[in-house]
C-alpha positions in Angstrom: -15.3 179.6 -20.3 -16.8 176.5 -18.8 -14.4 174.3 -20.7 -11.5 175.8 -18.9 -13.1 175.5 -15.4 -12.2 172.6 -13.1 -15.1 173.0 -10.7 -18.6 174.6 -10.8 -20.3 175.6 -7.6 -24.0 176.3 -7.4 -27.1 175.9 -5.4 -29.6 173.4 -6.8 -27.0 173.0 -9.4 -28.8 170.3 -11.4 -31.2 172.9 -12.7 -28.5 175.3 -13.8 -26.2 172.7 -15.4 -29.1 171.1 -17.3 -30.0 174.6 -18.7 -26.4 175.3 -19.7 -26.0 171.9 -21.5 -29.2 172.5 -23.4 -27.8 175.8 -24.5 -24.8 174.0 -26.0 -22.2 174.6 -23.3 -19.8 171.7 -22.5 -18.1 170.9 -19.2 -16.1 167.9 -17.9 -15.0 169.1 -14.4 -16.4 168.4 -11.0 -19.6 169.8 -9.5 -20.3 171.1 -6.0 -23.9 171.8 -5.0 -24.3 173.8 -1.8 -27.8 172.5 -1.4 -26.5 168.9 -1.2 -24.1 170.0 1.6 -27.0 171.6 3.5 -29.2 168.5 3.0 -26.6 166.0 4.2 -25.4 168.1 7.2 -29.0 168.5 8.3 -28.8 164.8 9.2 -32.3 163.9 8.0 -34.0 166.8 9.8 -35.4 168.5 6.6 -34.8 172.2 7.0 -35.9 174.5 4.2 -33.1 174.2 1.6 -33.7 177.1 -0.7 -30.9 179.6 -1.2 -32.9 182.3 0.5 -33.6 180.1 3.5 -30.0 179.1 3.9 -28.9 182.8 3.6 -31.4 183.7 6.3 -30.4 180.8 8.5 -26.7 181.9 8.5 -27.2 185.6 8.3 -25.7 185.9 4.8 -26.3 188.7 2.4 -29.7 187.9 1.0 -30.5 188.5 -2.7 -33.4 190.8 -3.3 -36.4 189.0 -4.8 -36.6 191.1 -7.8 -38.4 188.6 -10.0 -41.3 187.9 -7.6 -43.1 191.1 -8.7 -43.0 190.0 -12.3 -43.8 186.4 -11.5 -46.8 187.4 -9.4 -48.1 189.2 -12.4 -47.5 186.1 -14.5 -44.9 187.9 -16.7 -42.5 185.6 -18.4 -38.8 185.9 -17.7 -38.0 187.0 -21.3 -40.3 190.1 -20.7 -38.4 191.2 -17.5 -35.9 194.1 -18.2 -32.5 192.7 -18.9 -30.7 194.9 -16.3 -33.0 193.5 -13.5 -32.3 189.9 -14.6 -28.6 190.7 -14.5 -28.8 192.2 -11.1 -30.8 189.2 -9.9 -28.3 186.8 -11.3 -25.3 188.6 -9.8 -27.0 188.6 -6.4 -27.7 184.9 -6.7 -24.0 184.3 -7.5 -22.8 186.4 -4.5 -25.2 184.7 -2.1 -24.1 181.3 -3.3 -20.4 182.2 -2.9 -21.0 183.4 0.6 -22.8 180.1 1.4 -20.0 178.1 -0.1 -17.4 180.0 2.0 -19.6 179.4 5.1 -19.7 175.7 4.4 -15.9 175.6 3.9 -15.6 177.2 7.3 -17.9 174.6 8.9 -15.9 171.8 7.2 -12.6 173.1 8.6 -13.9 173.6 12.1 -16.1 170.5 12.5 -14.8 166.9 12.7 -18.4 165.7 12.4 -18.8 167.6 9.0 -15.5 166.2 7.9 -16.8 162.7 8.6 -19.6 163.3 6.2 -17.3 164.2 3.3 -17.4 160.8 1.6 -21.1 160.9 1.2 -21.1 164.6 0.2 -18.6 163.7 -2.5 -20.6 160.7 -3.6 -23.8 162.8 -3.8 -22.1 165.5 -5.9 -20.9 162.9 -8.3 -24.3 161.3 -8.4 -25.6 164.8 -9.4 -23.5 164.5 -12.6 -25.1 161.2 -13.5 -28.6 162.4 -12.7 -28.2 165.3 -15.1 -27.3 162.8 -17.8 -30.2 160.5 -17.0 -32.7 163.3 -17.1 -31.4 164.7 -20.3 -31.4 161.2 -21.9 -35.0 160.6 -21.1 -36.8 157.3 -21.6 -38.8 156.4 -24.7 -42.6 155.8 -24.2 -44.7 153.5 -26.3 -47.8 155.7 -26.4 -50.0 152.9 -27.9 -49.1 150.6 -25.0 -49.8 153.5 -22.5 -53.3 154.1 -24.1 -54.1 150.4 -24.0 -53.0 150.0 -20.3 -55.1 153.1 -19.4 -58.2 151.7 -20.9 -57.7 148.4 -19.1 -57.3 150.2 -15.8 -60.3 152.4 -16.3 -62.5 149.4 -17.2 -61.4 147.5 -14.1 -61.7 150.7 -11.9 -65.4 151.1 -12.9 -66.1 147.4 -12.3 -64.5 147.6 -8.8 -66.5 150.7 -7.8 -69.8 149.0 -8.7 -68.7 145.8 -6.9 -67.6 147.7 -3.7 -70.8 149.7 -3.5 -72.9 146.6 -3.8 -70.8 144.9 -1.0 -71.3 148.0 1.1 -75.0 147.8 0.7 -75.0 144.2 1.7 -73.5 145.0 5.1 -74.7 148.6 5.7 -78.2 148.4 4.3 -79.3 151.8 2.9 -76.9 153.9 5.0 -75.2 156.4 2.7 -71.5 155.6 2.4 -68.6 157.5 0.9 -65.7 155.2 0.2 -63.3 158.2 0.5 -64.5 159.1 4.0 -62.4 157.8 6.9 -65.5 157.9 9.2 -67.7 156.0 6.7 -65.0 153.4 6.1 -64.5 152.9 9.8 -68.2 152.0 9.9 -68.0 149.7 6.9 -64.8 147.8 7.9 -65.1 147.7 11.6 -68.8 148.1 12.1 -68.3 150.6 14.9 -68.4 154.3 15.6 -66.4 156.3 18.1 -68.6 157.8 20.8 -66.4 160.9 21.6 -63.6 161.7 19.1 -61.9 164.1 21.5 -61.7 161.5 24.3 -60.6 158.9 21.7 -57.7 161.1 20.5 -56.6 161.7 24.1 -56.8 158.0 24.9 -54.5 157.0 22.1 -52.4 160.2 22.0 -53.6 161.0 18.4 -52.5 164.2 16.8 -49.4 166.2 15.9 -46.7 167.8 18.0 -43.7 170.1 17.4 -40.4 168.2 17.2 -37.6 170.5 16.2 -38.6 172.8 13.4 -41.4 170.6 12.1 -44.7 169.2 13.3 -44.9 165.4 13.3 -47.4 162.8 14.4 -47.4 162.1 18.1 -46.2 158.7 19.2 -49.3 156.6 19.9 -49.9 155.3 23.4 -49.2 151.5 23.5 -52.0 149.1 24.4 -51.9 145.4 25.0 -54.4 143.3 23.1 -56.6 143.1 26.2 -56.4 146.8 26.8 -57.2 147.5 23.2 -60.3 145.3 23.3 -61.5 147.0 26.5 -61.0 150.4 24.9 -63.0 149.5 21.8 -65.8 148.2 24.0 -65.9 151.3 26.2 -65.3 154.1 23.7 -67.0 152.8 20.5 -70.5 151.6 19.7 -71.7 148.9 17.4 -73.6 150.0 14.3 -76.7 148.5 12.7 -77.9 148.3 9.1 -80.6 150.7 8.1 -83.5 150.8 5.8 -84.4 154.0 4.0 -87.9 155.4 3.5 -89.3 158.6 2.1 -89.0 161.4 4.6 -92.5 162.1 6.0 -91.7 165.7 6.8 -90.8 166.8 3.2 -92.5 164.0 1.3 -89.2 162.9 -0.1 -88.3 166.3 -1.6 -85.4 167.2 0.7 -86.8 170.7 1.3 -89.8 172.5 2.9 -91.3 175.9 2.7 -91.4 177.7 6.0 -94.5 179.7 6.8 -94.7 183.4 7.4 -96.7 184.9 10.2 -99.6 185.4 7.8 -99.6 181.7 6.9 -98.1 182.1 3.4 -94.9 180.3 2.2 -91.5 181.9 2.0 -90.3 182.2 -1.6 -87.1 180.2 -1.0 -87.3 176.6 0.3 -85.3 175.5 3.4 -83.5 172.3 3.8 -85.6 169.7 5.6 -84.2 169.3 9.1 -85.7 165.8 9.5 -83.8 164.2 6.7 -81.0 166.9 6.4 -81.9 167.3 2.7 -81.3 163.6 1.8 -85.0 163.0 1.0 -85.1 159.8 3.1 -84.9 158.9 6.7 -83.1 155.8 8.0 -84.4 153.3 10.5 -82.5 150.5 12.2 -83.1 147.0 11.1 -81.6 145.6 14.3 -79.0 143.7 12.3 -75.3 144.4 12.9 -73.6 146.5 10.3 -70.1 146.4 8.6 -67.7 143.6 8.1 -66.8 143.5 11.9 -63.1 143.3 11.3 -61.1 143.3 14.6 -58.5 146.0 14.9 -55.0 144.6 14.7 -53.3 146.8 17.2 -53.1 150.2 18.7 -50.9 151.3 15.8 -54.0 151.5 13.6 -55.8 153.9 15.9 -56.8 157.1 14.1 -59.0 160.2 14.6 -61.9 158.3 12.9 -61.4 155.3 15.2 -59.2 152.9 13.3 -57.4 153.5 10.1 -58.6 152.4 6.7 -55.5 153.8 5.0 -53.8 151.8 2.2 -51.2 150.6 4.7 -53.8 149.6 7.3 -55.8 147.7 4.7 -52.7 145.9 3.4 -51.8 144.8 7.0 -55.4 143.6 7.7 -55.4 141.5 4.6 -51.9 140.1 5.3 -52.8 139.3 8.9 -55.6 136.9 7.9 -58.4 135.8 10.2 -61.0 137.6 8.1 -64.4 136.4 7.1 -64.7 135.5 3.4 -66.8 138.6 2.7 -64.4 140.9 4.6 -61.4 139.5 2.7 -63.1 139.9 -0.6 -64.1 143.5 0.2 -60.6 144.5 1.5 -58.8 142.9 -1.4 -61.1 144.7 -3.9 -60.4 147.9 -2.0 -56.7 147.2 -2.2 -56.9 146.8 -5.9 -59.0 149.9 -6.4 -56.5 151.9 -4.4 -53.7 150.6 -6.5 -55.5 151.3 -9.8 -56.3 154.9 -8.7 -52.6 155.4 -8.0 -51.6 153.8 -11.3 -53.9 156.1 -13.3 -53.1 159.4 -11.5 -49.4 159.0 -10.7 -48.1 156.8 -13.5 -50.4 156.9 -16.5 -51.3 160.5 -16.0 -47.8 161.5 -14.9 -46.1 159.8 -17.9 -48.6 161.3 -20.3 -48.0 164.8 -19.0 -44.2 164.2 -19.2 -44.0 163.0 -22.8 -42.1 165.5 -25.0 -40.6 165.3 -28.5 -39.9 161.9 -30.0 -42.1 160.3 -27.3 -39.3 160.8 -24.7 -40.2 161.4 -21.1 -37.7 163.3 -18.9 -38.4 162.7 -15.2 -36.9 165.0 -12.6 -34.9 163.1 -9.9 -34.6 164.8 -6.5 -31.6 164.2 -4.3 -32.5 166.4 -1.4 -36.1 165.4 -0.4 -36.2 162.0 1.4 -35.1 161.4 5.0 -33.1 158.4 4.0 -31.0 159.8 1.2 -32.7 157.8 -1.4 -34.0 159.5 -4.6 -37.5 160.8 -5.1 -38.8 161.8 -8.5 -41.5 163.9 -10.1 -42.9 164.5 -13.5 -43.7 161.5 -13.2 -42.9 159.8 -9.9 -41.0 156.7 -10.9 -39.7 156.0 -7.4 -43.1 154.7 -6.2 -43.3 152.0 -8.9 -44.3 148.7 -7.4 -41.3 146.4 -7.1 -43.1 143.6 -8.9 -41.6 142.9 -12.3 -45.1 142.2 -13.7 -46.3 145.8 -13.2 -48.0 146.6 -16.6 -46.8 150.2 -16.7 -43.3 148.8 -17.3 -44.4 147.7 -20.7 -44.5 151.3 -22.0 -40.8 151.9 -21.5 -39.1 150.9 -24.7 -35.8 151.5 -26.6 -35.3 154.7 -28.6 -33.1 152.7 -31.1 -34.4 150.5 -34.0 -33.7 147.0 -32.8 -32.6 148.4 -29.4 -32.7 146.5 -26.2 -34.0 147.6 -22.7 -31.7 146.2 -20.1 -32.6 146.5 -16.4 -30.1 145.3 -13.9 -31.3 144.7 -10.4 -29.3 144.3 -7.1 -30.6 141.1 -5.5 -32.0 141.4 -2.0 -29.9 144.5 -1.5 -31.5 145.7 1.7 -31.0 142.3 3.4 -27.4 142.2 2.2 -26.8 145.7 3.4 -28.2 144.9 6.9 -26.0 141.8 7.0 -23.0 144.0 6.1 -23.7 146.7 8.6 -24.4 144.2 11.4 -21.6 141.9 10.4 -24.1 139.2 11.0 -22.6 135.6 10.8 -26.0 133.9 10.2 -26.9 136.4 7.4 -23.5 135.8 5.7 -24.0 132.0 6.0 -27.5 132.4 4.5 -26.1 134.3 1.5 -23.1 132.0 1.0 -25.3 129.0 1.1 -27.8 130.5 -1.3 -30.8 130.1 1.0 -34.2 131.3 -0.4 -35.3 133.8 2.2 -38.7 134.1 0.6 -39.2 130.3 1.0 -38.2 130.5 4.6 -40.7 133.3 5.3 -43.5 131.6 3.4 -43.0 128.3 5.3 -43.1 130.1 8.7 -46.0 132.5 7.9 -48.3 130.0 6.1 -47.3 127.0 8.2 -46.5 124.8 5.2 -43.5 123.1 3.6 -42.6 123.8 0.0 -42.4 120.1 -0.9 -45.9 119.5 0.5 -47.7 122.1 -1.6 -48.7 122.1 -5.3 -46.2 124.2 -7.4 -48.8 126.7 -8.5 -50.0 127.3 -4.9 -46.4 127.5 -3.6 -45.6 130.1 -6.2 -48.5 132.3 -4.9 -47.6 131.8 -1.2 -43.9 132.6 -1.9 -45.0 135.8 -3.7 -47.2 136.8 -0.8 -44.4 136.2 1.7 -42.0 138.5 -0.1 -43.4 141.6 1.7 -42.6 140.0 5.0 -39.2 138.4 4.3 -37.1 141.4 5.2 -39.7 143.5 7.1 -38.1 142.8 10.5 -35.0 144.7 9.3 -37.1 147.9 9.4 -38.7 147.5 12.8 -42.0 146.0 11.6 -43.8 144.6 14.7 -46.0 142.0 13.0 -49.7 142.4 12.9 -50.8 138.8 13.7 -49.5 135.7 15.3 -47.9 134.3 12.2 -46.0 137.4 11.2 -44.9 137.9 14.8 -43.7 134.3 14.9 -41.7 135.0 11.7 -40.2 138.1 13.2 -39.1 136.1 16.3 -37.7 133.4 14.1 -35.8 135.9 12.0 -34.1 137.5 14.9 -33.4 134.2 16.6 -31.5 133.3 13.5 -30.0 136.7 12.9 -28.5 137.4 16.3 -26.0 139.8 14.7 -28.7 142.0 13.3 -30.5 141.9 16.7 -27.3 143.1 18.4 -26.8 145.8 15.8 -30.3 147.1 16.3 -29.5 147.4 20.0 -26.3 149.3 19.2 -28.2 151.7 17.0 -30.9 152.3 19.6 -28.3 153.0 22.3 -26.5 155.5 20.0 -29.8 157.2 19.3 -30.6 157.4 23.0 -27.2 158.6 24.2 -25.7 160.5 21.2 -29.1 161.4 19.6 -27.8 160.2 16.2 -26.5 157.3 14.2 -23.9 157.2 11.4 -23.3 154.9 8.5 -19.9 153.9 7.0 -20.5 156.3 4.1 -20.5 159.2 6.6 -24.3 159.9 6.4 -25.7 160.9 9.9 -29.3 160.6 11.0 -30.2 162.7 14.0 -32.9 161.7 16.5 -32.9 164.6 18.9 -36.1 163.6 20.7 -35.3 159.9 21.1 -36.3 158.6 24.5 -37.7 155.4 26.0 -41.4 155.4 26.5 -43.3 154.1 29.5 -43.0 150.6 28.3 -39.3 150.7 27.9 -39.4 150.8 24.1 -37.3 153.2 22.1 -39.4 155.9 20.4 -38.7 156.1 16.7 -37.0 152.7 16.6 -38.5 152.0 13.1 -36.6 154.9 11.7 -33.5 154.3 13.8 -33.0 150.8 12.4 -34.4 151.5 8.9 -32.6 154.7 7.8 -29.1 153.3 7.9 -30.1 150.3 5.8 -32.0 152.3 3.2 -29.3 155.0 2.9 -26.3 152.8 2.7 -28.0 150.5 0.2 -28.6 153.7 -1.9 -25.0 154.8 -1.5 -23.8 151.4 -2.7 -26.0 151.6 -5.8 -24.6 155.0 -6.7 -21.0 153.9 -5.9 -21.5 151.4 -8.7 -23.6 153.5 -11.2 -21.2 156.5 -11.2 -18.1 154.6 -12.6 -20.4 152.7 -15.0 -21.9 155.9 -16.3 -18.5 157.6 -16.7 -17.0 154.7 -18.6 -20.0 154.6 -21.0 -19.5 158.3 -21.5 -15.8 158.1 -22.0 -16.2 155.4 -24.6 -18.7 157.5 -26.5 -21.4 154.9 -26.5 -24.8 155.6 -27.9 -26.4 153.3 -25.3 -27.4 155.3 -22.2 -28.7 155.0 -18.6 -32.4 156.0 -18.7 -33.8 155.1 -15.3 -32.9 154.3 -11.7 -35.7 153.0 -9.5 -35.4 151.2 -6.2 -32.3 149.0 -6.5 -32.6 148.8 -10.3 -30.8 150.6 -13.1 -32.1 150.5 -16.7 -30.0 151.0 -19.7 -31.2 151.6 -23.3 -28.8 149.6 -25.4 -28.0 150.3 -29.0 -28.1 147.0 -30.9 -24.5 147.3 -32.0 -23.3 147.8 -28.4 -25.0 144.9 -26.6 -21.9 142.8 -25.8 -19.9 145.9 -24.7 -22.6 147.2 -22.4 -23.2 143.8 -20.8 -19.5 143.4 -20.1 -19.4 146.9 -18.5 -22.4 146.1 -16.3 -20.7 142.9 -15.1 -17.4 144.7 -14.6 -18.8 147.5 -12.3 -21.4 145.5 -10.5 -18.8 142.8 -9.7 -16.6 145.6 -8.2 -19.4 146.8 -5.8 -17.6 145.9 -2.5 -14.3 147.2 -3.9 -16.0 150.6 -4.6 -17.2 150.7 -1.0 -13.6 150.2 0.2 -12.3 152.8 -2.3 -14.9 155.5 -1.3 -15.6 154.8 2.3 -12.6 152.7 3.5 -15.3 150.1 4.3 -14.3 146.4 3.9 -16.9 143.7 3.8 -17.0 140.1 2.7 -20.8 140.1 2.1 -21.5 139.3 -1.6 -23.5 141.8 -3.6 -25.7 139.9 -6.0 -27.3 141.2 -9.1 -29.4 140.0 -12.1 -29.2 141.3 -15.7 -32.3 141.1 -17.9 -33.1 142.2 -21.4 -36.2 142.8 -23.5 -38.1 145.0 -25.9 -39.5 146.8 -22.9 -39.0 146.8 -19.1 -41.7 144.2 -18.4 -41.5 141.6 -21.1 -37.9 140.6 -20.5 -35.7 137.6 -19.7 -32.9 137.1 -17.4 -29.5 136.7 -19.1 -27.2 136.7 -16.2 -27.3 136.3 -12.4 -24.3 136.6 -10.2 -23.5 133.9 -7.7 
């Protein structure tokens, strides 16, 4: 039956098609997912996308939730009466059909929806590839995974001991929980907010309803002088403490209250003097904490100033820290990273391993605001971009003598921004082969490559990478050097500056922006704030670059996947992360696969024209690497 069909329509179709393929069905026609249509036409606003929610939203005939009674009782599907399963399935089909017809009506009546057709088509074809990638799975070297986990746990324990000792050095005996925002505010900044309610009102901290969802309020802007005055007025300096045994409870943490007759109650009560801590703290008169200066109003939080991962990263990058503060924050950065590696990656991969040591992640098309993929079981999309990330070592070939082959689009977000802005300076930079990371390193660190030792230069260039293209995404710069780099970047890239202004004007006047692929991002609440800045500018200039870069990636991967499938190759695509696609190559197919990669990646701009009628002369660069795993690899080809 499926073999004779030319199109299959469904809601969250990847789930159904994967199940059908696993049951032995075959199909070679096109796919149409009504959930993808809802996701794209929502224009980044994230409504609930379940079939039931869509039916309710459009007043369609809603299926009865027959199965919920059984699921609530933890009864497996195979134990549900067959006639009830059949009724549920038929209702599901009917609701999906009604939703499809409603979408067809919207398409016929709306020029705006018609303009989104190219990216809707691309996304449905991407669905076909994702089903294949998920079913392929990726081979895991469990011995390498175990070794990496042990290394991380050892380093984690060492860092925890080191951080606690450093905290005692600057806080004295004050009890500190490294997971507490209030405690970390005290440690990092050495201050405490006097009145949290007044502080929240001062900076406009909290959430508000915007459309159908609650989002963080836009923080009130402060100049550096205004911020300094606010800190002085609304926070107080802390002092280190010394602990001594509580005199009220003699260091027990509890007392026995007396009855009227003078006898003790049977149950003890928490000591009010020491709050059950057994000790009392007295000030030493010495200032506490690392006394880091807040970078900007953007770091304001309910606890005072943020000590989130992002805030810590920006504090370290900004410089100007004492030696002790830098050492503490860098150790904290590393601990945060290791905690994530252990829970999200090591733990996630271990849970996802199935037969033959294959891991089958779930790729989600309809989650992010930008149109990029997310993934779960485990979350591969949050992998650090660095090629030296140790977890990459666990991904190996399923074939004896097989080769892992990651191909990475080079500086894709920068190239995409240059494309969309039609920026002459950006094009010249690409055609001349300028090293953008060298440029950013020289501006930010105030050095010239030729005047620095090679090993030091390598480190500076690596550190500068996170800043090289940050201006593309509305990054404001957290210190003088990064602000200077941002200014230099936009002075050079006047085309991108002009394009950002065009985007902001569109968001202010039309309340939305659109990319050449047809993807639209709505900004219904976009206004200028009291300082004349456009609210939400970071998203306004970021989303088009992120999304069109992703659309370009899939415009290349889809024909590559299809040709590999048509040729009946054993080699298979196993992973797509960031701007990188990984192929597990059978040893007898190496030359064929490398040739296919070059063929399709070289056609990237042609595919943009074919799909979106979009013409660009910006070169799309890429690098092909090979190795026994995704970390220990060597580059075998780099496009010009």
